[in-house]
N, C-alpha and C positions, 0 to 999 in steps of 0.2 A: 095590294086590296086594291089600289086604283083598276087596275088591269081588269080585274074579276068583279068589281064594282060593289067589293064589302065594306061593311062601315065599322067605324072603330068598335061599337056595340054589338055587332053580330062577333066580331073575333072576338071580343072579349069573352061573350057566352060561351064560344067554342072554346076558349084556352080553360074555360069553366070555372071561370070568375064571374061574381054577382053585379058589378060595376066594371065601366071602363076607363075607371081613371089611373089604376098600375098600368094599364096599355098605352093609354095617353102618355103616361110620363117615358113609359119606355122608349115609344117614337119618337118623343122629342131629346133624348139621352139624357133627362134626370136622372133614369136609374140605370146600374150597369149589370143586374144582375138577374136571371131568371132562372125559377127551378126548372128540372128537366122535363117533368109530364106536360107542365103548360107548352112548353116552347113543342113539345111534342103532336100535341092537341094542333096547334095553330098551325104549324107545320103540314101535317095531314090535310087539316081543312081548308087550307090553302092550295095545297096537293102538290107541294114541294118540298125537297130535302131540309133537313133541320140546320145544316151546314149553308144553305144558300140565304138562310136568313139571320145566322147568329155565331157568333164565334164560339166555338164550343173550347171549352177549359176546363180542365180535370184540377180540383184541389189536391195537391202533397198532403194536406194535413184534415182530413175531413172532420176530424173530431172536436177540432180547435172550434169551429163553428157552431157545436153543439154545447162548450163549454163558457163561450159568450153569450149564447142567448139564455143559458140558466141562470148568468150573471145578470143579463136584463132582466129577467124577471123578478129576481130577488131584491 
């Protein structure tokens, strides 16, 4: 971001977010997860590979997260 003179707000918009607060928390390390789509958009905008920016991890039980989300909504 610094090298390309890209602001946090500009990069958040490129990721598809209306606000830049999540990006700020991500940059500070307050949050540890990011959906694939915004990660791809950020990397594309900065013209770098996704794995240059993020540690790619595949969840071995993706159905578990959907169940957890349903519990949180209920």
